[in-house]
KOLNU-365366 format. One record per residue (C-alpha): x, y, z; chain. Coordinates in Angstrom, 1 decimal, decimal comma. Layout:
N
REC  px  py  pz  unit
REC  X  Y  Z  A
...
END
This chain:
591
REC  px  py  pz  unit
REC  82,8  153,4  8,1  A
REC  84,6  151,8  11,0  A
REC  82,5  149,0  11,7  A
REC  82,9  147,7  8,2  A
REC  86,4  148,0  7,9  A
REC  86,6  145,8  11,2  A
REC  84,1  143,2  9,9  A
REC  86,4  143,5  6,8  A
REC  89,5  142,6  8,5  A
REC  87,6  140,2  10,7  A
REC  86,3  137,7  8,1  A
REC  90,1  138,2  6,4  A
REC  92,0  137,2  9,6  A
REC  89,4  134,4  10,2  A
REC  89,5  133,2  6,2  A
REC  93,7  133,1  6,4  A
REC  93,4  131,6  9,9  A
REC  91,5  129,1  8,3  A
REC  94,2  128,8  5,5  A
REC  97,4  128,5  7,9  A
REC  95,2  125,9  10,4  A
REC  94,5  123,7  7,3  A
REC  98,2  123,5  6,7  A
REC  99,3  122,0  10,1  A
REC  98,5  118,9  12,1  A
REC  95,4  118,9  14,2  A
REC  97,1  118,7  17,5  A
REC  94,9  116,8  20,2  A
REC  95,8  118,5  23,6  A
REC  94,9  116,3  25,6  A
REC  95,4  115,4  29,4  A
REC  98,9  116,8  30,8  A
REC  99,5  113,6  32,7  A
REC  98,7  111,3  29,3  A
REC  101,1  113,7  27,8  A
REC  104,2  113,8  30,5  A
REC  103,4  109,8  30,5  A
REC  103,9  109,3  26,6  A
REC  107,0  111,6  27,0  A
REC  108,9  109,5  29,6  A
REC  108,0  106,3  27,5  A
REC  109,9  107,6  24,5  A
REC  112,2  109,3  26,6  A
REC  114,7  106,6  26,5  A
REC  114,1  105,1  22,5  A
REC  112,4  108,2  20,8  A
REC  114,4  111,2  21,8  A
REC  112,5  113,6  19,1  A
REC  108,9  112,3  20,1  A
REC  109,4  113,0  23,7  A
REC  110,4  116,7  23,3  A
REC  106,9  116,7  21,1  A
REC  105,1  115,0  24,0  A
REC  106,7  117,2  26,3  A
REC  106,3  120,5  24,5  A
REC  102,6  119,7  24,3  A
REC  102,5  119,4  28,1  A
REC  104,5  122,0  28,5  A
REC  101,8  124,2  27,0  A
REC  98,9  123,2  28,8  A
REC  101,1  122,9  32,3  A
REC  101,7  126,0  34,8  A
REC  104,8  125,4  36,3  A
REC  104,7  127,7  38,9  A
REC  102,3  125,6  40,6  A
REC  103,6  123,5  43,2  A
REC  101,9  120,0  42,2  A
REC  102,7  116,4  41,4  A
REC  102,1  117,2  37,5  A
REC  104,6  120,0  38,0  A
REC  107,3  118,2  39,7  A
REC  106,8  114,9  37,5  A
REC  107,1  117,8  34,4  A
REC  110,7  118,6  35,8  A
REC  111,6  115,1  36,2  A
REC  110,8  114,5  32,7  A
REC  112,7  117,8  31,9  A
REC  116,0  116,5  33,5  A
REC  115,2  113,0  31,4  A
REC  115,1  114,6  28,3  A
REC  118,1  117,0  28,6  A
REC  120,5  114,6  30,1  A
REC  119,5  112,4  27,1  A
REC  120,1  115,5  24,9  A
REC  123,6  115,6  26,3  A
REC  122,6  118,8  28,6  A
REC  123,9  118,0  31,8  A
REC  124,1  120,7  33,8  A
REC  120,4  122,1  32,4  A
REC  119,8  118,3  33,6  A
REC  120,8  118,6  37,1  A
REC  118,7  122,0  37,5  A
REC  115,5  120,4  36,1  A
REC  116,1  117,2  38,7  A
REC  116,7  119,5  41,5  A
REC  113,2  121,6  40,7  A
REC  111,5  118,3  40,6  A
REC  113,2  116,8  44,1  A
REC  112,2  120,3  45,7  A
REC  108,9  119,9  44,7  A
REC  108,5  116,2  45,4  A
REC  110,2  116,8  48,9  A
REC  107,6  119,5  50,0  A
REC  104,7  116,8  48,5  A
REC  106,0  113,9  50,7  A
REC  106,6  111,9  47,4  A
REC  109,4  110,0  48,6  A
REC  109,6  107,4  45,9  A
REC  109,4  110,4  43,2  A
REC  112,2  112,2  45,1  A
REC  114,3  109,1  45,1  A
REC  114,1  108,7  41,3  A
REC  115,2  112,4  41,2  A
REC  117,9  111,7  43,1  A
REC  119,1  108,4  41,3  A
REC  118,9  111,2  38,0  A
REC  121,2  113,8  39,5  A
REC  124,1  111,3  41,2  A
REC  124,2  109,2  37,4  A
REC  124,6  112,8  36,0  A
REC  127,0  113,4  38,5  A
REC  129,1  110,6  37,8  A
REC  129,0  111,2  33,6  A
REC  130,2  114,2  35,1  A
REC  132,8  113,1  37,3  A
REC  131,9  114,9  40,2  A
REC  132,3  111,3  42,5  A
REC  132,0  113,5  45,9  A
REC  128,5  114,4  44,6  A
REC  127,9  111,1  43,5  A
REC  128,4  109,8  47,0  A
REC  126,1  112,5  48,7  A
REC  123,1  111,8  46,5  A
REC  123,7  107,7  46,5  A
REC  123,8  107,9  50,3  A
REC  120,4  110,2  50,8  A
REC  119,3  107,7  48,4  A
REC  119,7  104,4  50,3  A
REC  119,1  106,7  53,4  A
REC  115,2  107,8  52,4  A
REC  114,8  104,5  50,6  A
REC  115,5  102,2  53,7  A
REC  113,2  104,7  56,0  A
REC  110,3  103,7  53,3  A
REC  111,6  99,9  53,1  A
REC  112,3  100,7  49,1  A
REC  114,3  98,1  48,2  A
REC  115,0  99,1  44,1  A
REC  116,1  102,4  45,7  A
REC  118,6  100,8  48,1  A
REC  120,0  99,2  45,7  A
REC  120,6  101,4  43,2  A
REC  122,2  103,6  46,1  A
REC  124,7  100,7  46,8  A
REC  124,8  101,0  42,9  A
REC  126,2  104,3  42,5  A
REC  127,9  103,6  46,0  A
REC  130,2  100,7  44,4  A
REC  130,7  103,0  41,0  A
REC  132,2  105,7  43,2  A
REC  134,7  103,5  45,0  A
REC  135,3  101,9  41,7  A
REC  136,5  105,3  40,7  A
REC  137,9  106,0  43,8  A
REC  140,1  102,6  43,3  A
REC  139,4  101,0  46,3  A
REC  138,0  98,0  44,2  A
REC  137,7  95,8  47,4  A
REC  135,0  98,3  48,4  A
REC  133,7  98,5  45,2  A
REC  133,1  95,2  44,7  A
REC  131,2  94,8  48,2  A
REC  128,5  97,6  46,8  A
REC  128,0  95,8  43,9  A
REC  127,7  92,5  45,3  A
REC  125,0  94,4  48,0  A
REC  123,1  95,5  44,6  A
REC  123,2  92,9  42,5  A
REC  121,9  90,8  46,0  A
REC  119,1  93,0  46,4  A
REC  118,0  93,1  42,5  A
REC  118,5  89,3  42,6  A
REC  115,3  89,3  44,9  A
REC  113,4  91,4  43,0  A
REC  111,3  91,0  39,6  A
REC  113,5  92,2  37,0  A
REC  113,0  95,5  35,7  A
REC  115,1  98,0  32,9  A
REC  116,2  100,2  36,1  A
REC  118,2  96,3  37,3  A
REC  119,4  95,4  33,9  A
REC  121,2  99,0  33,7  A
REC  122,6  98,7  37,1  A
REC  123,9  95,4  36,3  A
REC  125,3  95,8  33,0  A
REC  126,3  99,9  34,0  A
REC  128,9  98,3  36,6  A
REC  131,1  96,3  34,0  A
REC  130,6  99,1  31,5  A
REC  132,2  101,3  34,3  A
REC  135,4  98,7  34,1  A
REC  135,2  98,7  30,4  A
REC  135,4  103,2  30,5  A
REC  138,6  102,8  32,8  A
REC  140,5  99,6  31,3  A
REC  140,0  101,5  27,8  A
REC  141,2  104,5  29,4  A
REC  144,0  102,7  30,9  A
REC  145,0  100,2  28,4  A
REC  148,3  99,1  29,8  A
REC  146,5  98,5  33,8  A
REC  146,3  95,2  34,3  A
REC  144,2  95,4  37,3  A
REC  141,8  97,3  35,3  A
REC  141,1  94,7  32,8  A
REC  141,3  91,9  35,6  A
REC  138,6  93,9  37,7  A
REC  136,5  94,8  34,5  A
REC  136,5  90,3  33,9  A
REC  136,1  89,9  37,7  A
REC  132,4  92,3  37,4  A
REC  131,5  90,4  34,2  A
REC  131,7  87,2  35,6  A
REC  130,3  88,4  38,5  A
REC  126,9  90,3  36,5  A
REC  126,3  87,0  34,6  A
REC  126,3  84,6  37,5  A
REC  124,1  87,1  39,0  A
REC  121,9  87,3  36,0  A
REC  121,7  84,0  35,5  A
REC  119,4  82,0  32,8  A
REC  117,5  85,8  32,9  A
REC  120,3  87,2  30,9  A
REC  119,2  87,1  27,3  A
REC  121,3  86,1  24,4  A
REC  122,6  89,2  23,1  A
REC  123,7  90,3  26,9  A
REC  125,5  86,7  27,1  A
REC  127,1  87,0  23,7  A
REC  128,4  90,9  24,5  A
REC  129,6  90,0  27,7  A
REC  132,0  87,0  26,0  A
REC  133,2  89,2  23,6  A
REC  133,7  91,8  25,7  A
REC  135,7  88,8  28,6  A
REC  137,6  87,4  25,0  A
REC  138,7  90,7  24,0  A
REC  140,3  91,7  27,5  A
REC  141,8  88,3  28,2  A
REC  143,5  88,3  24,4  A
REC  144,8  92,1  25,2  A
REC  146,4  90,8  28,6  A
REC  148,2  87,5  26,8  A
REC  145,6  85,5  28,7  A
REC  144,9  82,9  25,6  A
REC  143,7  80,2  27,6  A
REC  141,2  81,9  28,8  A
REC  140,1  83,7  25,6  A
REC  140,0  79,8  24,2  A
REC  137,3  79,4  26,6  A
REC  134,9  82,2  26,4  A
REC  135,2  81,7  22,2  A
REC  134,8  78,0  22,0  A
REC  131,2  79,3  24,3  A
REC  131,0  82,1  21,5  A
REC  131,4  79,1  18,5  A
REC  127,8  77,5  19,8  A
REC  126,4  80,7  20,2  A
REC  127,2  82,2  16,7  A
REC  125,5  79,0  15,1  A
REC  122,2  80,5  15,9  A
REC  122,7  83,9  16,6  A
REC  122,1  86,7  14,3  A
REC  123,7  89,6  14,8  A
REC  125,9  90,7  12,4  A
REC  127,7  93,7  14,5  A
REC  128,5  91,1  17,2  A
REC  129,4  88,4  14,2  A
REC  132,1  90,7  12,7  A
REC  133,4  91,4  16,2  A
REC  133,6  87,7  16,8  A
REC  135,4  86,8  13,7  A
REC  137,9  89,7  14,3  A
REC  138,6  88,1  17,6  A
REC  138,7  84,9  16,4  A
REC  141,3  85,7  13,7  A
REC  143,4  87,5  16,4  A
REC  143,1  84,6  18,6  A
REC  144,2  82,3  16,0  A
REC  146,9  84,4  14,6  A
REC  148,3  84,7  18,2  A
REC  148,3  80,8  18,8  A
REC  150,2  80,7  15,6  A
REC  147,7  78,6  13,7  A
REC  147,8  81,1  10,7  A
REC  145,2  79,1  8,1  A
REC  142,2  79,5  10,9  A
REC  143,2  83,1  11,4  A
REC  143,1  84,2  7,7  A
REC  139,5  82,1  7,0  A
REC  138,3  84,1  9,5  A
REC  139,7  87,4  8,4  A
REC  137,8  86,1  5,2  A
REC  135,0  85,5  7,1  A
REC  135,1  89,2  8,3  A
REC  135,9  90,6  5,1  A
REC  133,0  88,7  3,1  A
REC  130,5  89,2  6,0  A
REC  131,2  93,3  6,1  A
REC  131,4  93,6  2,4  A
REC  127,9  91,9  2,3  A
REC  126,7  93,8  5,0  A
REC  127,7  97,0  3,9  A
REC  126,4  96,1  -0,2  A
REC  123,1  95,0  1,5  A
REC  123,4  98,2  3,4  A
REC  123,7  100,6  0,5  A
REC  121,0  98,7  -1,6  A
REC  118,8  99,1  1,2  A
REC  119,5  102,5  1,3  A
REC  119,4  103,6  -2,1  A
REC  116,3  101,8  -2,1  A
REC  115,0  104,0  1,1  A
REC  116,0  107,2  -1,0  A
REC  113,7  106,3  -4,1  A
REC  110,7  105,1  -1,5  A
REC  111,6  108,8  -0,1  A
REC  111,9  110,4  -3,4  A
REC  108,8  109,5  -4,9  A
REC  107,3  110,4  -1,2  A
REC  108,6  113,6  -1,2  A
REC  107,2  113,9  -5,2  A
REC  103,7  113,7  -4,3  A
REC  103,8  115,3  -1,1  A
REC  105,6  118,2  -2,9  A
REC  103,0  118,0  -6,1  A
REC  100,3  117,6  -3,3  A
REC  101,7  120,8  -1,4  A
REC  102,0  122,8  -5,2  A
REC  98,5  122,1  -5,6  A
REC  97,2  123,4  -2,1  A
REC  100,0  126,6  -2,5  A
REC  98,5  127,2  -6,1  A
REC  94,7  127,2  -4,4  A
REC  95,3  128,5  -1,2  A
REC  97,1  131,6  -2,9  A
REC  94,2  131,9  -5,9  A
REC  91,8  132,1  -3,1  A
REC  94,2  134,4  -1,3  A
REC  94,3  136,8  -4,2  A
REC  90,3  136,6  -5,0  A
REC  89,9  137,2  -1,6  A
REC  92,2  140,7  -2,0  A
REC  90,5  141,5  -5,1  A
REC  86,9  141,3  -3,4  A
REC  88,5  143,1  -0,9  A
REC  90,2  146,1  -3,0  A
REC  86,9  146,3  -4,9  A
REC  84,7  146,7  -2,5  A
REC  87,2  149,2  -0,5  A
REC  87,3  151,1  -4,2  A
REC  83,4  151,2  -4,5  A
REC  82,9  152,7  -0,9  A
REC  85,4  155,1  -1,6  A
REC  83,6  156,0  -4,9  A
REC  80,4  156,7  -3,7  A
REC  81,7  158,1  -0,8  A
REC  83,0  160,8  -3,2  A
REC  80,2  161,2  -5,2  A
REC  78,0  161,8  -2,3  A
REC  80,0  164,5  -0,9  A
REC  80,6  166,2  -4,2  A
REC  76,5  166,0  -4,6  A
REC  76,8  167,3  -1,1  A
REC  79,3  170,4  -2,6  A
REC  77,1  170,8  -5,1  A
REC  74,2  171,4  -3,1  A
REC  75,8  173,2  -0,9  A
REC  77,4  175,4  -3,6  A
REC  74,2  176,1  -5,6  A
REC  72,4  177,6  -2,5  A
REC  75,4  179,3  -1,7  A
REC  75,0  180,8  -5,1  A
REC  71,1  181,5  -4,4  A
REC  71,9  182,8  -1,3  A
REC  74,3  185,4  -3,4  A
REC  71,9  186,2  -5,9  A
REC  69,1  187,0  -3,7  A
REC  71,3  189,0  -1,3  A
REC  72,2  190,9  -4,3  A
REC  68,9  191,1  -5,9  A
REC  67,6  192,3  -2,3  A
REC  70,3  194,6  -2,0  A
REC  70,7  196,2  -5,5  A
REC  67,2  195,8  -6,8  A
REC  64,3  196,2  -4,0  A
REC  67,1  198,2  -1,3  A
REC  67,4  200,7  -4,2  A
REC  63,7  201,0  -4,6  A
REC  62,7  200,8  -1,1  A
REC  65,5  203,8  -0,7  A
REC  63,6  206,0  -3,5  A
REC  60,5  205,6  -2,1  A
REC  61,5  206,6  1,6  A
REC  62,9  210,0  -0,5  A
REC  59,8  211,0  -2,1  A
REC  58,3  210,2  1,4  A
REC  60,4  212,7  2,7  A
REC  60,0  215,1  0,0  A
REC  56,2  215,2  0,2  A
REC  56,4  215,6  3,9  A
REC  58,1  219,2  3,8  A
REC  56,0  219,7  0,7  A
REC  52,5  219,2  2,2  A
REC  50,4  220,3  5,5  A
REC  50,3  219,3  9,1  A
REC  48,3  216,3  8,5  A
REC  49,8  214,6  5,5  A
REC  53,6  215,6  6,4  A
REC  52,6  213,1  9,6  A
REC  51,3  210,7  7,5  A
REC  54,5  210,7  5,3  A
REC  56,5  210,6  8,2  A
REC  55,1  207,4  9,4  A
REC  55,2  205,8  6,0  A
REC  58,9  206,9  5,6  A
REC  60,0  205,5  9,2  A
REC  58,1  202,2  8,3  A
REC  60,1  202,2  4,9  A
REC  63,4  202,7  6,9  A
REC  62,2  200,1  8,7  A
REC  61,8  198,0  5,5  A
REC  64,9  199,0  4,5  A
REC  66,8  197,9  7,4  A
REC  65,6  194,9  7,1  A
REC  66,3  194,1  3,6  A
REC  69,8  194,6  4,4  A
REC  69,5  192,5  7,2  A
REC  68,3  189,3  5,4  A
REC  70,9  190,3  2,8  A
REC  73,9  190,4  5,0  A
REC  72,6  187,3  6,4  A
REC  72,2  185,3  3,3  A
REC  75,5  186,8  2,3  A
REC  78,3  187,9  5,0  A
REC  79,7  190,9  3,1  A
REC  82,2  190,9  6,4  A
REC  83,2  187,5  5,7  A
REC  84,0  188,0  2,0  A
REC  86,0  191,2  2,5  A
REC  87,6  190,8  6,1  A
REC  87,8  187,0  7,1  A
REC  86,3  184,6  9,6  A
REC  86,5  186,4  13,1  A
REC  85,1  189,7  11,4  A
REC  81,9  188,2  10,1  A
REC  81,2  186,1  13,2  A
REC  81,8  188,9  15,4  A
REC  79,4  190,9  13,2  A
REC  76,6  188,0  13,5  A
REC  77,2  187,8  17,7  A
REC  76,8  191,9  17,8  A
REC  73,8  191,6  15,9  A
REC  72,3  188,9  17,9  A
REC  73,2  190,5  21,2  A
REC  72,0  193,9  19,9  A
REC  68,7  192,3  18,9  A
REC  67,9  189,7  21,7  A
REC  68,5  188,9  25,2  A
REC  71,3  186,8  24,6  A
REC  74,7  187,2  25,5  A
REC  77,7  185,8  23,9  A
REC  80,7  185,0  25,3  A
REC  83,7  184,4  22,9  A
REC  86,9  183,4  22,4  A
REC  89,6  183,1  19,6  A
REC  93,1  181,4  19,1  A
REC  93,7  181,8  15,6  A
REC  97,5  180,2  14,6  A
REC  96,4  179,6  11,2  A
REC  94,1  181,2  8,3  A
REC  91,8  178,8  6,9  A
REC  90,9  178,7  3,6  A
REC  87,8  180,8  1,9  A
REC  85,8  177,7  1,8  A
REC  86,9  176,7  5,2  A
REC  86,1  179,7  6,5  A
REC  82,4  179,9  4,6  A
REC  81,8  176,5  6,4  A
REC  82,9  177,2  9,6  A
REC  80,5  180,3  9,3  A
REC  77,7  178,3  8,0  A
REC  77,9  175,8  11,2  A
REC  78,1  178,8  13,8  A
REC  75,6  181,0  11,7  A
REC  72,8  177,6  12,0  A
REC  73,8  176,8  15,7  A
REC  73,3  180,4  16,2  A
REC  69,5  179,9  14,5  A
REC  68,6  176,9  16,0  A
REC  69,8  178,5  19,9  A
REC  67,8  181,5  19,2  A
REC  65,1  179,3  17,8  A
REC  64,6  176,4  20,0  A
REC  67,0  176,6  23,1  A
REC  65,5  179,5  24,7  A
REC  69,0  180,3  26,2  A
REC  70,2  183,7  27,9  A
REC  73,6  182,2  27,2  A
REC  76,4  181,8  24,4  A
REC  79,9  180,4  25,0  A
REC  81,9  180,2  22,1  A
REC  85,0  179,6  20,7  A
REC  87,3  178,7  18,1  A
REC  91,1  177,5  17,8  A
REC  92,9  177,4  14,5  A
REC  96,5  175,9  13,9  A
REC  98,4  174,3  10,9  A
REC  97,6  170,5  11,8  A
REC  94,4  170,4  13,4  A
REC  91,1  173,1  14,3  A
REC  88,7  172,8  16,8  A
REC  85,2  174,9  17,1  A
REC  83,4  174,4  20,6  A
REC  79,9  175,7  20,7  A
REC  77,8  175,8  24,1  A
REC  74,5  177,3  25,3  A
REC  72,6  177,2  28,6  A
REC  69,3  176,0  26,8  A
REC  66,6  173,1  27,7  A
REC  68,8  170,7  25,4  A
REC  67,3  167,8  23,6  A
REC  67,0  164,5  23,4  A
REC  69,8  162,9  21,1  A
REC  67,8  159,5  21,1  A
REC  64,6  161,1  19,2  A
REC  64,5  159,7  15,4  A
REC  64,5  162,6  12,6  A
REC  66,9  165,3  12,6  A
REC  65,9  169,0  11,0  A
REC  67,2  170,6  8,0  A
REC  69,7  172,7  10,2  A
REC  71,2  169,6  11,8  A
REC  71,3  167,9  8,5  A
REC  73,3  171,1  6,9  A
REC  75,7  171,2  9,8  A
REC  76,2  167,7  9,3  A
REC  77,0  168,3  5,3  A
REC  79,2  171,0  6,3  A
REC  81,0  168,7  8,9  A
REC  81,6  166,2  5,7  A
REC  82,9  169,0  3,7  A
REC  85,7  170,0  6,2  A
REC  86,5  166,2  6,8  A
REC  85,6  166,8  10,3  A
REC  84,0  165,3  13,4  A
REC  81,2  167,0  15,3  A
REC  80,7  165,7  18,6  A
REC  76,8  166,4  20,2  A
REC  76,3  166,5  24,1  A
REC  72,6  167,5  25,0  A
REC  70,3  166,4  27,7  A
REC  66,9  168,0  28,3  A
REC  66,9  170,5  31,0  A
REC  71,2  170,5  30,7  A
REC  71,7  172,9  27,4  A
REC  73,8  171,7  24,6  A
REC  77,9  171,2  23,3  A
REC  78,6  171,2  20,1  A
REC  82,7  170,3  19,2  A
REC  83,6  170,1  16,1  A
REC  87,2  169,5  15,2  A
REC  88,8  169,6  11,0  A
REC  91,8  169,3  9,4  A
REC  92,9  173,0  8,4  A
REC  92,8  173,1  4,3  A
REC  90,5  172,6  1,1  A
REC  89,4  169,0  1,7  A
REC  90,2  167,0  -2,1  A
REC  86,7  164,8  -2,5  A
REC  88,5  161,2  -2,2  A
REC  90,2  162,1  1,0  A
REC  87,0  162,6  2,9  A
REC  85,2  160,9  5,6  A
REC  81,4  161,3  6,9  A
REC  81,0  163,5  9,6  A
REC  80,1  161,6  13,2  A
REC  77,7  162,1  15,8  A
REC  78,5  160,7  19,0  A
REC  76,4  161,6  22,4  A
REC  76,2  161,8  25,8  A
END
């Protein structure tokens, strides 16, 4: 029964797993390195997708190892945490990566970690820490002749001295960094450094808008960045730089310098289509003409700014509404598909549960009917035992007693020869009467009916000891009175075991123990006979009766036996009268 329940549970689990699996995207686990590369490639452009690939790699990698893969894992984690604005956690991840790369001797990867840590310290305004890691970058990069690492380290030192207001020293390091970058093939790191220098100046200028030194420094760095980038700079970079320069000069009242850059922007915006930059350009132009007294042109650029912004907002709203409508249609289709799928899943699961319920109900019904049949058979056997016992005791017993009395009278009235014959006949009748009483008592224990289980078992054991050479060691621990029905079933089980021992075991000793309690009752029966083979097919009627009565008791029977080593029978059952619907089949376990 337990095996069937387990199989049903397993099939149900598999079915449920398939349902859940069908509702999820099929994940291709792939190679850890490939997943990490994808995460790194998307870290600065699509943070959500980058985290997705990173989490997949995290499930496959053992981060306790000290391998290049694990170092890269921590480095990318630092990048993602940095972009997620979780700077303290990012620094910790970079430090773990740096430790691994240092142990593996991966100098370039170690330099990249130092760069990430230095940048985070810059964001946190921990400038002494920034300087420490910048110097470590430069020293290690020079050792392995890694020019990009040297340039990046010099850039960080320039940033450090800039925030320390040592502008000449800052300019010196920025120039050295840019001169190295100028001789290298352009990459994203170089462009980031070139733009990063004047962004630092812009940030400081915005923090101190009345400090002209900062504004001049910004302008100096902007001109320098454009000069170093030369024709390689993109149009958007040059437009942005000119806008910042023009804005700086307007803010500081240097209108002629501002006009120089606005004139260049006039030409560039004839072909440039960046609306956000154009709005900034229109606003600066309006301010510039207003300050120079040309209010007509100032108003014209104000109108351009307003019209462009309005058109942009209307177009954006129209696009957003269109996207919302399209998203609504998509969501509606997805919802309909999901509803249909969920309906199928619900119906399938419901049908499966109904089938499982029907199966268990049917099995329970069969078990109940089986046990009811067993009870009926055993009850009829018990009734037949009582009827035969009464007939033997009342009818045949009385007849034998009467015949015995007549033989006694005849032996007294006859001569010596006949008296001797009658005496022998009387002895035979006495023995026959005794055997009839034994059979009657065996079939219906008077002690069990009148005095209970313990007295009945004692009568049985004493009779066995008096009629055989078997000694019986018994002990009783009776904390709980069994019902009449349970007492009868236990007595019949013991009686059957005793009969089997006498007939087949050839034992000289039996050890018996009975314990009853309110929660669990146990019975142990052991003999020192010749034992039997548990794997031998076919069971005698006696064993079948034992198993049937174990079922009635709602118990479990454990049998241990080996040839030449005797047998042990251990019965465990709950007290009380078990209902047929609650009954479970008996179990036989061998050792």
